[in-house]
C-alpha positions as semicolon CSV with decimal commas, in nm:
position;residue;x (nm);y (nm);z (nm)
1;M;-0,240;-2,982;6,196
2;I;-0,005;-2,682;6,283
3;K;0,187;-2,742;5,963
4;Q;-0,133;-2,748;5,750
5;Q;-0,241;-2,425;5,910
6;A;0,094;-2,263;5,834
7;V;0,043;-2,375;5,469
8;N;-0,298;-2,227;5,466
9;N;-0,175;-1,899;5,619
10;K;0,095;-1,881;5,362
11;F;-0,134;-1,949;5,076
12;K;-0,370;-1,674;5,189
13;L;-0,089;-1,434;5,241
14;N;0,038;-1,493;4,883
15;L;-0,315;-1,424;4,752
16;I;-0,333;-1,086;4,948
17;L;0,015;-1,001;4,822
18;K;-0,094;-1,085;4,466
19;I;-0,398;-0,849;4,500
20;T;-0,210;-0,567;4,674
21;Q;0,060;-0,579;4,395
22;A;-0,213;-0,546;4,139
23;I;-0,341;-0,242;4,325
24;N;-0,004;-0,095;4,366
25;E;0,064;-0,145;3,988
26;N;-0,236;0,073;3,914
27;F;-0,446;-0,209;3,740
28;S;-0,771;-0,084;3,608
29;I;-1,106;-0,154;3,781
30;E;-1,182;-0,416;3,531
31;E;-0,846;-0,592;3,583
32;L;-0,889;-0,589;3,969
33;L;-1,232;-0,745;3,930
34;K;-1,078;-1,010;3,723
35;Q;-0,819;-1,080;3,980
36;Y;-1,081;-1,091;4,252
37;E;-1,294;-1,322;4,041
38;N;-0,995;-1,549;3,975
39;V;-0,896;-1,574;4,353
40;L;-1,255;-1,667;4,448
41;L;-1,326;-1,921;4,176
42;E;-0,975;-2,074;4,099
43;E;-0,789;-2,037;4,427
44;L;-1,060;-2,070;4,687
45;K;-1,299;-2,279;4,478
46;I;-1,603;-2,078;4,552
47;G;-1,892;-2,182;4,329
48;K;-2,136;-1,899;4,315
49;I;-2,051;-1,538;4,333
50;A;-2,252;-1,213;4,289
51;V;-2,122;-0,867;4,372
52;F;-2,331;-0,551;4,379
53;K;-2,142;-0,212;4,422
54;F;-2,284;0,135;4,472
55;N;-2,148;0,403;4,245
56;T;-2,420;0,663;4,181
57;K;-2,665;0,370;4,194
58;W;-2,643;0,003;4,271
59;E;-2,484;-0,200;3,996
60;T;-2,409;-0,568;3,941
61;I;-2,052;-0,584;3,867
62;L;-1,973;-0,965;3,881
63;V;-2,198;-1,281;3,863
64;S;-2,056;-1,635;3,826
65;G;-2,212;-1,977;3,885
66;V;-2,575;-1,863;3,909
67;S;-2,845;-1,788;3,664
68;D;-2,921;-1,432;3,579
69;T;-3,293;-1,495;3,653
70;Y;-3,213;-1,510;4,035
71;I;-2,977;-1,198;4,007
72;N;-3,249;-0,990;3,830
73;D;-3,490;-1,063;4,107
74;I;-3,267;-0,930;4,375
75;K;-3,365;-0,597;4,508
76;I;-3,072;-0,437;4,707
77;E;-3,288;-0,189;4,918
78;K;-3,545;-0,461;5,003
79;D;-3,337;-0,776;5,016
80;L;-2,995;-0,676;5,130
81;S;-2,973;-0,328;5,290
82;C;-3,090;-0,435;5,635
83;Y;-2,777;-0,651;5,677
84;N;-2,464;-0,494;5,825
85;E;-2,257;-0,796;5,883
86;I;-2,180;-1,144;5,749
87;T;-2,507;-1,328;5,743
88;Y;-2,591;-1,695;5,670
89;I;-2,866;-1,716;5,409
90;S;-3,120;-1,959;5,554
91;T;-3,459;-2,088;5,423
92;D;-3,614;-1,765;5,572
93;F;-3,467;-1,562;5,292
94;P;-3,644;-1,504;4,963
95;K;-3,611;-1,790;4,719
96;H;-3,401;-1,604;4,469
97;L;-3,127;-1,556;4,748
98;Q;-3,122;-1,926;4,867
99;S;-2,884;-2,019;4,591
100;F;-2,617;-1,854;4,797
101;D;-2,487;-1,943;5,142
102;F;-2,355;-1,612;5,274
103;L;-2,405;-1,226;5,245
104;I;-2,102;-1,028;5,310
105;P;-2,150;-0,643;5,330
106;V;-1,834;-0,432;5,249
107;H;-1,812;-0,110;5,452
108;H;-1,622;0,199;5,397
109;K;-1,631;0,454;5,687
110;T;-2,000;0,477;5,769
111;S;-2,157;0,348;5,439
112;V;-2,193;0,021;5,272
113;L;-1,998;0,012;4,949
114;A;-2,101;-0,332;4,824
115;Y;-2,280;-0,658;4,899
116;I;-2,110;-0,987;4,818
117;L;-2,314;-1,306;4,785
118;I;-2,115;-1,638;4,796
119;G;-2,216;-2,001;4,769
120;D;-2,091;-2,355;4,689
121;F;-2,154;-2,554;4,373
122;D;-2,214;-2,879;4,551
123;E;-2,447;-2,864;4,846
124;E;-2,372;-3,231;4,943
125;M;-1,989;-3,205;4,926
126;E;-1,771;-3,386;5,169
127;G;-1,581;-3,190;5,424
128;M;-1,605;-2,813;5,511
129;S;-1,754;-2,625;5,221
130;P;-1,499;-2,341;5,071
131;A;-1,759;-2,081;5,154
132;I;-1,743;-2,157;5,519
133;K;-1,384;-2,238;5,528
134;H;-1,263;-1,920;5,368
135;L;-1,545;-1,679;5,492
136;S;-1,336;-1,440;5,702
137;F;-1,063;-1,440;5,432
138;I;-1,315;-1,368;5,154
139;Q;-1,441;-1,066;5,365
140;T;-1,094;-0,942;5,401
141;I;-0,994;-0,960;5,026
142;S;-1,349;-0,828;4,931
143;N;-1,280;-0,522;5,154
144;I;-0,934;-0,473;4,994
145;I;-1,068;-0,498;4,634
146;I;-1,396;-0,295;4,673
147;V;-1,219;-0,008;4,869
148;A;-0,942;0,003;4,607
149;M;-1,202;0,009;4,331
150;E;-1,384;0,299;4,498
151;N;-1,064;0,494;4,552
152;K;-0,994;0,455;4,192
153;R;-1,338;0,573;4,096
154;M;-1,313;0,870;4,325
155;Y;-0,969;0,964;4,194
156;K;-1,094;0,942;3,829
157;E;-1,388;1,147;3,925
158;L;-1,154;1,402;4,093
159;L;-0,937;1,422;3,789
160;A;-1,243;1,476;3,574
161;Q;-1,363;1,754;3,808
162;E;-1,018;1,915;3,791
163;A;-1,031;1,891;3,417
164;L;-1,373;2,053;3,407
165;K;-1,262;2,319;3,642
166;K;-0,959;2,403;3,423
167;E;-1,184;2,399;3,110
168;M;-1,431;2,630;3,287
169;E;-1,147;2,865;3,398
170;L;-1,031;2,888;3,041
171;A;-1,391;2,944;2,914
172;S;-1,434;3,208;3,164
173;K;-1,114;3,376;3,055
174;I;-1,215;3,367;2,694
175;Q;-1,563;3,501;2,778
176;N;-1,410;3,796;2,979
177;I;-1,205;3,878;2,665
178;L;-1,526;3,880;2,468
179;I;-1,707;4,115;2,705
180;P;-1,564;4,469;2,681
181;N;-1,370;4,574;2,990
182;Q;-1,397;4,931;3,131
183;N;-1,063;5,043;2,963
184;S;-1,200;4,938;2,615
185;L;-1,536;5,113;2,641
186;P;-1,579;5,421;2,428
187;Q;-1,508;5,764;2,596
188;N;-1,509;6,073;2,381
189;Q;-1,642;6,429;2,367
190;Y;-1,999;6,304;2,302
191;I;-2,039;6,019;2,551
192;A;-1,901;5,847;2,863
193;T;-1,974;5,470;2,918
194;Q;-1,962;5,223;3,199
195;G;-1,998;4,845;3,213
196;Y;-2,037;4,553;3,449
197;Y;-2,050;4,179;3,393
198;Q;-2,103;3,905;3,661
199;P;-2,189;3,551;3,555
200;H;-2,390;3,352;3,825
201;F;-2,151;3,052;3,752
202;E;-1,808;3,087;3,612
203;I;-1,951;3,153;3,266
204;G;-2,302;3,277;3,165
205;G;-2,532;3,363;2,902
206;D;-2,522;3,743;2,918
207;Y;-2,350;3,966;2,670
208;Y;-2,318;4,324;2,596
209;D;-2,093;4,511;2,329
210;F;-2,002;4,830;2,180
211;I;-1,890;4,885;1,815
212;N;-1,746;5,202;1,679
213;F;-1,875;5,210;1,326
214;N;-1,699;5,539;1,233
215;N;-1,639;5,888;1,374
216;Q;-2,012;5,953;1,383
217;E;-2,195;5,631;1,474
218;L;-2,178;5,401;1,767
219;G;-2,350;5,059;1,775
220;F;-2,420;4,889;2,103
221;C;-2,631;4,591;2,240
222;I;-2,711;4,388;2,534
223;G;-2,839;4,032;2,539
224;D;-2,947;3,739;2,759
225;V;-2,984;3,375;2,675
226;S;-3,254;3,184;2,857
227;G;-3,089;2,964;3,123
228;K;-2,742;2,974;3,274
229;G;-2,407;2,806;3,269
230;I;-2,233;2,635;2,973
231;P;-2,528;2,582;2,733
232;A;-2,625;2,947;2,758
233;A;-2,263;3,064;2,719
234;L;-2,211;2,850;2,405
235;I;-2,522;3,003;2,240
236;M;-2,411;3,349;2,348
237;S;-2,061;3,320;2,211
238;N;-2,189;3,190;1,879
239;F;-2,435;3,475;1,873
240;Q;-2,173;3,739;1,946
241;A;-1,966;3,620;1,641
242;T;-2,270;3,636;1,423
243;L;-2,378;3,988;1,544
244;R;-2,015;4,116;1,494
245;A;-2,031;3,989;1,141
246;L;-2,381;4,134;1,053
247;F;-2,403;4,450;1,264
248;N;-2,315;4,749;1,049
249;P;-2,460;5,096;0,984
250;E;-2,560;5,013;0,621
251;T;-2,798;4,726;0,736
252;P;-3,133;4,849;0,866
253;L;-3,202;4,729;1,219
254;D;-3,521;4,540;1,126
255;Q;-3,337;4,351;0,857
256;L;-3,059;4,273;1,099
257;M;-3,296;4,126;1,341
258;H;-3,446;3,890;1,092
259;K;-3,095;3,768;1,008
260;L;-3,008;3,723;1,371
261;N;-3,335;3,543;1,453
262;K;-3,263;3,283;1,175
263;K;-2,919;3,231;1,317
264;V;-3,052;3,183;1,680
265;C;-3,314;2,939;1,551
266;D;-3,051;2,735;1,353
267;N;-2,806;2,717;1,634
268;S;-3,000;2,661;1,946
269;S;-3,259;2,414;2,071
270;D;-3,633;2,474;2,081
271;E;-3,640;2,576;2,441
272;K;-3,365;2,823;2,409
273;F;-3,429;3,184;2,320
274;L;-3,245;3,513;2,344
275;T;-3,366;3,862;2,445
276;L;-3,174;4,154;2,302
277;F;-3,159;4,534;2,301
278;I;-2,962;4,682;2,013
279;G;-2,912;5,048;1,919
280;V;-2,716;5,282;1,694
281;Y;-2,639;5,632;1,807
282;N;-2,535;5,925;1,583
283;Y;-2,312;6,175;1,757
284;T;-2,396;6,450;1,506
285;T;-2,763;6,425;1,479
286;R;-2,798;6,297;1,846
287;K;-3,057;6,039;1,717
288;L;-3,070;5,701;1,880
289;K;-3,241;5,416;1,677
290;Y;-3,307;5,091;1,855
291;I;-3,496;4,764;1,868
292;N;-3,600;4,595;2,195
293;A;-3,647;4,215;2,139
294;S;-3,837;4,132;2,469
295;H;-3,540;4,262;2,666
296;H;-3,598;4,455;3,001
297;P;-3,650;4,811;2,870
298;P;-3,344;5,028;2,911
299;L;-3,390;5,345;3,117
300;L;-3,319;5,697;2,965
301;Y;-3,302;5,978;3,217
302;N;-3,297;6,343;3,119
303;F;-3,086;6,554;3,350
304;K;-3,281;6,873;3,250
305;T;-3,637;6,753;3,265
306;H;-3,585;6,477;3,539
307;E;-3,790;6,252;3,317
308;T;-3,725;5,870;3,280
309;T;-3,817;5,695;2,954
310;H;-3,844;5,313;2,910
311;L;-3,717;5,214;2,566
312;K;-3,983;4,942;2,476
313;K;-4,028;4,949;2,104
314;G;-3,917;4,640;1,916
315;C;-4,033;4,292;1,873
316;I;-4,047;3,933;2,023
317;G;-3,727;3,765;2,147
318;L;-3,486;3,591;1,906
319;G;-3,556;3,222;1,862
320;M;-3,897;3,231;1,993
321;L;-4,052;3,187;1,644
322;D;-3,898;3,086;1,303
323;E;-4,016;3,435;1,179
324;I;-4,056;3,755;1,361
325;P;-4,407;3,869;1,283
326;K;-4,360;4,249;1,343
327;I;-4,070;4,474;1,423
328;T;-4,099;4,834;1,520
329;I;-3,775;5,046;1,525
330;G;-3,771;5,299;1,809
331;E;-3,618;5,637;1,747
332;I;-3,548;5,917;1,983
333;T;-3,352;6,242;1,971
334;I;-3,142;6,301;2,282
335;S;-3,138;6,679;2,281
336;N;-3,031;6,719;2,651
337;H;-2,777;6,592;2,894
338;S;-2,898;6,226;2,955
339;K;-2,781;5,890;3,067
340;L;-2,891;5,535;2,960
341;L;-2,893;5,218;3,149
342;C;-2,919;4,878;2,990
343;Y;-2,934;4,569;3,195
344;T;-3,016;4,203;3,212
345;D;-3,284;4,039;3,443
346;G;-3,029;3,921;3,696
347;L;-3,015;4,283;3,828
348;V;-3,378;4,310;3,911
349;E;-3,476;3,941;3,994
350;L;-3,368;3,873;4,353
351;E;-3,480;3,564;4,529
352;R;-3,640;3,602;4,880
353;G;-3,721;3,271;5,031
354;E;-3,952;3,082;4,782
355;K;-4,055;3,411;4,606
356;M;-3,891;3,597;4,321
357;E;-3,906;3,976;4,353
358;V;-3,880;4,197;4,045
359;S;-3,746;4,524;4,171
360;V;-3,762;4,737;3,851
361;Q;-3,894;5,030;4,035
362;F;-3,603;5,023;4,282
363;I;-3,351;5,023;4,011
364;T;-3,536;5,303;3,831
365;N;-3,525;5,501;4,154
366;L;-3,145;5,421;4,197
367;F;-3,077;5,546;3,846
368;S;-3,298;5,840;3,785
369;N;-3,117;6,117;3,964
370;Q;-2,872;6,392;3,899
371;K;-2,564;6,179;3,971
372;N;-2,317;6,132;3,681
373;L;-2,280;5,780;3,519
374;Q;-1,973;5,670;3,711
375;D;-2,140;5,749;4,050
376;T;-2,462;5,589;3,946
377;F;-2,274;5,272;3,858
378;F;-2,107;5,281;4,206
379;D;-2,454;5,264;4,350
380;L;-2,569;4,983;4,131
381;R;-2,263;4,773;4,198
382;R;-2,316;4,828;4,571
383;H;-2,672;4,699;4,522
384;I;-2,543;4,394;4,338
385;N;-2,276;4,314;4,603
386;L;-2,539;4,333;4,870
387;G;-2,750;4,086;4,673
388;K;-2,449;3,859;4,630
389;K;-2,373;3,885;5,009
390;N;-2,733;3,784;5,093
391;K;-2,732;3,509;4,833
392;A;-3,019;3,669;4,664
393;V;-2,865;3,697;4,322
394;V;-2,971;3,391;4,119
395;D;-2,891;3,478;3,763
396;D;-2,623;3,630;3,545
397;I;-2,593;4,009;3,572
398;S;-2,478;4,241;3,298
399;L;-2,528;4,615;3,259
400;F;-2,382;4,913;3,067
401;G;-2,462;5,277;3,072
402;I;-2,405;5,566;2,828
403;E;-2,391;5,928;2,947
404;F;-2,481;6,155;2,662
405;K;-2,305;6,483;2,734
406;A;-2,478;6,819;2,687
């Protein structure tokens, strides 16, 4: 008897060693599951097995010796989740579970990772059934295998998260290169400029740009793709390349908008659209031509008259319709010392509880004063930082300003 027990113990230790070696040798989840199935079927002579494991949802990962019909009828939450320890499956259980003899939950910390159902082929066999004989051992190796599988899944998920993080960091660096930094913004005897860019996530769907066409003309724009994150950033990066290729002083702004609209329609899904403000300023004539495509109207403040003008003329947003039905080109002569503020909706839409507050008037008041552009932007950035601190900022924020010198 003692000798037989020693033989059995050695047999089980060898099986555990075989499994742990497979784990240490970094077998795949599929290979570990095959090892587990082989131990139960071939070594322990278990007749029926069903293994249900929770990943993001409950999945059936192993079935042997029983009809799929019974398995398909099993509802984890209803039939199994109330059991936290090894349970004998009696006639009180639902009929589709009575093909099995025991239910074995597999725990990891405070949660259940898996449920194992086991049973014998021959209900009338002589001697002790394998399911009863090896019950505790099956629980042990089940815990080893399932926890190892979970660790591998979590490690794989961690690697994927790290890879995504690196990709996002790279995308963020690339996007920051595409967005003009303060040192590259135009500064000359005619104008001074300021810019600010803050994506809600690591990358976003906002964009602004300046293009020096020649010694007399400056092109500039600001845009905002509906939505946030990677999809919006991809559309915007494609749009930036298109705009840079098409935007020039020889192409009238209304023709440019038709071309840009076609590109946005071709390159984005139906639910995505883009708002845009685009302008061309002539240093010599001091004329500003612009089109506002459903963007927040930029603010133009006149230092001499103290008047603030909202630049609204334009058309619908890009990508809203296959063809833009009507485009109005705005034109204004900036005869006095003035400053312009262009911004995306993240600047004015702040979340307060369950409500969204649009504080256009607050921004107008903050901008429409005798402060120069640099000091004005200091006030605007302080407003943004306060919103970030209070977690009220829920969208990408971009803004740029131009101070037209007297």
